[in-house]
C-alpha positions in Angstrom: -17.4 92.3 -122.9 -13.6 92.5 -123.0 -11.7 91.3 -120.0 -10.1 93.8 -117.6 -8.2 93.4 -114.4 -8.3 95.2 -111.0 -5.5 95.0 -108.5 -6.4 95.2 -104.8 -4.0 96.0 -102.0 -4.2 92.5 -100.7 -2.8 91.3 -104.1 -6.1 89.7 -105.2 -6.9 90.1 -108.9 -10.4 90.4 -110.2 -10.8 89.7 -113.9 -13.8 89.8 -116.2 -14.4 88.1 -119.5 -17.0 87.1 -122.0 -15.9 83.4 -122.1 -13.9 81.5 -119.5 -12.5 78.2 -120.5 -11.4 76.2 -117.5 -8.8 73.7 -118.6 -6.2 73.9 -121.4 -6.1 70.3 -122.5 -7.6 68.9 -125.8 -11.1 70.3 -125.2 -10.1 73.6 -123.7 -7.5 74.4 -126.4 -9.9 73.5 -129.2 -12.8 75.6 -127.8 -10.5 78.5 -127.1 -9.3 78.4 -130.7 -12.9 78.3 -132.1 -14.2 81.2 -130.0 -11.2 83.5 -130.4 -12.2 83.5 -134.1 -15.8 84.3 -133.3 -15.6 86.8 -130.5 -14.0 90.2 -130.1 -10.3 90.5 -129.1 -9.6 89.9 -125.4 -12.9 88.1 -124.9 -11.6 84.6 -124.0 -9.6 83.6 -120.9 -8.1 80.1 -120.5 -7.4 79.0 -116.9 -4.8 76.2 -117.0 -1.9 75.6 -114.5 0.3 73.4 -116.6 3.1 74.7 -118.8 3.1 71.5 -120.9 0.5 70.1 -123.3 0.5 66.4 -124.1 -1.0 64.4 -126.9 -2.1 61.6 -124.6 -3.4 59.1 -127.3 0.3 58.5 -128.3 1.2 57.4 -124.8 0.4 53.8 -125.8 3.1 53.8 -128.5 5.6 55.5 -126.0 4.9 52.6 -123.6 5.7 50.1 -126.4 9.0 51.8 -127.3 7.8 53.1 -130.7 7.9 56.8 -129.8 9.8 58.9 -127.2 7.6 60.8 -124.7 9.1 64.0 -126.0 7.2 63.5 -129.2 3.9 63.8 -127.4 4.7 67.2 -125.7 4.6 70.8 -126.6 4.5 74.0 -124.5 1.1 75.1 -123.5 1.8 78.6 -124.8 2.5 77.3 -128.3 -0.8 75.4 -128.5 -3.1 78.1 -127.0 -4.5 80.7 -129.5 -2.6 84.0 -129.3 -5.8 85.9 -129.0 -6.8 84.2 -125.8 -5.5 85.4 -122.4 -3.8 82.5 -120.5 -4.0 82.6 -116.7 -1.5 80.0 -115.5 -3.4 79.0 -112.4 -5.9 76.3 -111.4 -9.5 76.7 -110.3 -10.3 76.3 -106.7 -14.1 76.7 -106.8 -16.8 77.5 -109.3 -19.6 79.8 -108.0 -22.1 79.2 -110.8 -24.9 81.3 -109.1 -22.7 84.4 -109.3 -20.8 83.5 -112.5 -17.5 83.5 -110.7 -14.4 81.3 -110.4 -11.9 81.5 -107.6 -8.4 80.4 -108.4 -5.9 78.5 -106.3 -4.0 81.8 -105.8 -7.1 83.4 -104.5 -7.9 85.5 -107.5 -11.4 85.9 -109.0 -12.5 85.6 -112.6 -16.1 86.8 -113.4 -17.5 85.4 -116.6 -20.6 85.7 -118.8 -20.2 82.2 -120.2 -18.0 79.3 -119.1 -16.8 76.0 -120.6 -15.5 73.3 -118.2 -12.8 71.2 -119.9 -10.7 69.9 -117.0 -10.5 66.2 -117.9 -9.7 63.4 -115.4 -6.9 63.0 -112.9 -5.1 59.8 -112.0 -6.1 58.9 -108.4 -3.1 56.8 -107.3 -4.3 57.0 -103.6 -7.1 54.6 -104.3 -4.5 51.7 -104.6 -2.3 51.6 -101.6 1.4 51.1 -102.6 0.8 52.2 -106.2 2.4 55.6 -106.0 5.6 54.3 -104.3 5.8 51.4 -106.8 5.6 53.8 -109.8 8.5 55.9 -108.4 10.7 52.8 -107.9 12.5 52.1 -111.2 13.0 48.4 -110.2 9.4 47.7 -109.0 8.2 46.3 -112.3 5.1 48.5 -112.0 4.3 51.1 -114.7 1.4 53.0 -116.4 0.9 54.6 -119.8 -1.6 57.0 -118.3 1.1 59.4 -117.0 3.8 61.1 -119.0 6.2 60.5 -116.2 5.9 56.7 -116.4 5.2 56.0 -120.1 8.8 55.2 -120.9 9.1 53.1 -117.7 6.5 50.8 -119.2 8.8 50.1 -122.2 11.8 49.6 -119.9 9.7 47.1 -117.8 8.7 45.2 -121.0 12.4 44.9 -122.0 13.4 43.7 -118.6 10.6 41.1 -118.4 12.0 37.6 -118.5 8.9 35.5 -117.9 6.3 34.8 -115.3 3.1 36.8 -114.9 2.6 40.0 -116.9 -0.5 41.6 -115.4 -2.5 44.4 -117.0 -5.2 46.0 -114.9 -8.5 47.8 -115.8 -10.2 50.0 -113.2 -13.9 49.8 -112.3 -14.3 53.5 -112.7 -14.5 55.8 -115.7 -11.2 56.5 -117.4 -9.8 58.4 -120.4 -9.3 56.3 -123.5 -10.9 53.1 -122.3 -9.1 51.1 -125.0 -5.7 52.0 -123.8 -5.2 49.2 -121.2 -6.0 46.7 -124.0 -3.7 48.4 -126.5 -0.6 48.2 -124.3 -1.5 44.6 -123.4 -1.7 43.7 -127.1 1.5 45.4 -127.8 3.2 43.7 -124.9 1.7 40.4 -126.1 3.4 41.2 -129.4 6.7 41.5 -127.4 6.1 38.5 -125.1 3.1 36.4 -124.0 1.1 36.4 -120.8 -1.8 38.7 -120.0 -4.4 38.8 -117.2 -6.9 41.6 -116.6 -10.1 40.0 -115.3 -10.2 41.4 -111.8 -9.7 44.9 -110.2 -6.5 45.9 -108.5 -6.9 46.6 -104.8 -3.4 47.1 -103.5 0.2 46.0 -104.2 3.5 45.4 -102.5 6.2 46.1 -104.9 8.9 44.9 -102.5 7.5 41.4 -102.7 6.2 41.9 -106.3 2.7 40.9 -105.3 -0.6 42.4 -106.3 -3.9 42.0 -104.5 -7.1 41.9 -106.6 -10.8 41.6 -105.8 -13.5 39.9 -107.9 -15.9 42.3 -109.6 -18.8 40.0 -108.9 -17.9 39.4 -105.3 -15.7 42.1 -103.7 -15.2 39.9 -100.6 -13.1 37.5 -102.6 -9.4 38.5 -103.0 -6.7 37.1 -105.1 -2.9 37.6 -104.5 -0.8 37.2 -107.5 3.0 37.5 -108.0 4.1 39.5 -111.0 7.1 40.0 -113.2 5.5 43.0 -114.8 2.5 45.0 -113.7 0.9 47.6 -115.9 -1.8 49.7 -114.1 -4.6 51.6 -115.5 -5.2 53.7 -112.3 -8.5 54.8 -110.9 -9.4 58.2 -112.2 -11.6 61.1 -111.0 -12.5 64.6 -111.8 -10.4 67.4 -110.1 -11.1 68.2 -106.5 -12.3 71.7 -107.2 -15.0 70.4 -109.6 -16.3 67.8 -107.1 -16.4 70.5 -104.4 -18.2 73.1 -106.5 -21.9 73.0 -105.4 -24.8 72.4 -107.7 -22.9 71.5 -110.9 -21.8 67.9 -110.6 -23.4 64.5 -110.0 -22.7 62.2 -107.1 -19.5 60.9 -108.8 -18.2 64.4 -109.3 -18.9 64.7 -113.1 -20.2 67.9 -114.6 -24.0 67.4 -115.3 -24.7 68.3 -118.9 -27.4 67.4 -121.4 -25.8 64.5 -123.3 -27.0 65.9 -126.6 -26.5 69.7 -126.3 -23.6 69.6 -123.8 -25.3 72.5 -122.0 -25.4 72.3 -118.2 -28.6 70.9 -116.8 -29.1 73.9 -114.5 -27.0 76.8 -115.7 -27.6 77.9 -119.3 -24.4 79.8 -119.6 -22.3 76.8 -118.7 -21.2 74.0 -121.1 -18.9 71.0 -120.6 -16.6 69.1 -123.0 -14.5 66.0 -122.7 -13.7 63.6 -119.9 -15.1 65.6 -117.0 -18.7 65.5 -118.1 -21.3 62.9 -117.3 -22.1 62.1 -121.0 -22.2 58.3 -121.4 -19.7 58.1 -124.3 -16.2 56.7 -124.5 -13.7 59.4 -123.3 -11.5 59.9 -126.3 -9.9 62.7 -128.3 -12.1 61.8 -131.2 -15.2 62.4 -129.0 -13.8 65.8 -128.1 -13.4 66.7 -131.8 -17.1 66.0 -132.4 -18.2 67.6 -129.2 -16.3 70.8 -130.0 -18.4 71.3 -133.1 -21.6 70.8 -131.2 -20.6 73.0 -128.3 -19.4 75.8 -130.6 -22.7 76.0 -132.4 -24.8 75.6 -129.2 -22.9 78.2 -127.2 -23.1 80.7 -130.0 -26.9 80.2 -130.0 -26.9 80.6 -126.2 -25.0 83.9 -126.6 -27.7 85.0 -129.0 -30.3 84.1 -126.4 -31.6 81.2 -128.6 -32.1 77.6 -127.6 -29.2 75.2 -128.5 -30.2 72.9 -131.4 -27.1 71.0 -132.4 -26.9 67.5 -131.0 -24.0 65.3 -130.0 -24.7 61.7 -131.0 -22.1 60.1 -128.7 -19.5 59.7 -131.4 -16.1 58.4 -130.3 -13.3 56.4 -131.8 -10.5 54.2 -130.5 -7.6 52.9 -132.6 -6.9 49.6 -130.9 -3.2 48.9 -131.6 -2.9 45.1 -131.8 0.8 44.7 -132.8 3.8 46.8 -134.0 2.2 47.2 -137.5 -1.5 46.5 -137.1 -4.5 48.3 -135.7 -8.3 48.2 -135.5 -10.1 51.5 -135.7 -13.3 51.2 -133.6 -15.9 54.0 -134.2 -19.2 54.2 -132.4 -22.1 56.3 -131.2 -24.1 56.2 -128.0 -25.0 52.7 -126.9 -22.1 51.3 -128.9 -23.8 51.7 -132.3 -21.1 51.3 -134.9 -20.3 54.5 -137.0 -17.5 53.5 -139.3 -15.8 56.0 -141.6 -14.3 53.7 -144.2 -16.2 51.5 -146.7 -14.3 48.4 -145.5 -14.6 46.1 -142.5 -12.8 48.1 -139.8 -13.0 45.2 -137.4 -10.1 43.6 -139.2 -6.6 44.4 -138.3 -5.0 46.9 -140.7 -1.5 48.1 -141.5 -3.0 51.4 -142.8 -4.9 51.9 -139.5 -1.6 51.5 -137.6 0.1 54.3 -139.5 -2.9 56.5 -139.2 -2.7 56.0 -135.4 1.1 56.6 -135.4 1.5 59.5 -137.8 -1.8 60.9 -139.2 -3.8 61.4 -136.0 -1.1 63.3 -134.2 -0.7 65.5 -137.2 -4.4 66.3 -137.3 -4.4 67.0 -133.6 -1.5 69.5 -133.5 -2.2 71.2 -136.8 -5.9 71.2 -137.1 -7.9 70.2 -134.0 -6.1 72.4 -131.5 -6.5 75.3 -134.0 -10.2 74.8 -134.1 -10.3 73.4 -137.6 -11.1 69.7 -137.1 -14.5 68.4 -136.0 -13.9 64.7 -136.6 -14.2 62.6 -139.8 -17.9 63.3 -140.6 -17.0 65.3 -143.8 -14.7 62.5 -145.1 -17.3 59.9 -144.2 -20.0 61.6 -146.3 -17.7 61.4 -149.3 -16.1 57.9 -149.1 -18.8 56.1 -147.2 -22.1 57.9 -147.8 -24.4 55.0 -146.8 -22.8 54.5 -143.4 
């Protein structure tokens, strides 16, 4: 079914499509690229409000002064497939019973099939004082989880003259779980002290003090002065997803089968990436593998067959340990190792660093977002067949 549009007098648009992709990030762009090749012209709609697309795995190196933030960004229009219709708006509610999405502008999109790929949002409100501190150039507080503050992290590192350098890690799911460690290792390569054993509760950037609570006993608090504070903020799924009835769990994550990625209740709904409740590490490498599984299973669903392809939990995290070394960690569900190279990948490697810095961004922009990269499985079968 091709999409068409009806204009009402009240300026409400009603649009229909074969496949609606909600979210134009890594997962959304990749799925849109795959299905514009498989379906008839004008069958795919992408609902995405942002005009910019960021390669977020490179934010670590931006925060360490290796790359400018501009190198991580391209226009959304340039990365979406030309054969997909882009509606630059955000979802307000998903009515899965009636196969309908209402947008923030009040428009309605009816779909036959839907893929949810909306990622995670930084929830600065969970830490009182954090939002104000990030906006203050002289607060000493920064984060690499936001394009607006990545380069501030590097400026704070350069200004740091000693004392406590604190790196936090939230007690909630987050995208790229290794990132707080990466920037800590890189900072340690630039200076010395690190502390990230408690959870940040609130901060006062005017006094340069941070309040933490113990993960084992939340009634115990610790107030620490800081010279530099890097925050991995609490994260959550977008409000509209949490408020869409019947499709999310208690924490607001889309409930999908962890193997097939099909929604547990609605057969015409699939999920990919950080917004789902699959118990894997939330990384771009995971999305590459998931996109392969989702493509095959959704096509089977469209043919009225049962999905058979299974996602094994694959994820990868290049842990940058210095300005020329890196460890590439690859794993399946339950942390089972799944290494690509026939060498000990637990050892720091110069080659791995340049793969992180140069090769992976190239694969992302030129292959993955075009629907032509499903992860390193093919390479692994050739160079490490017994893995």
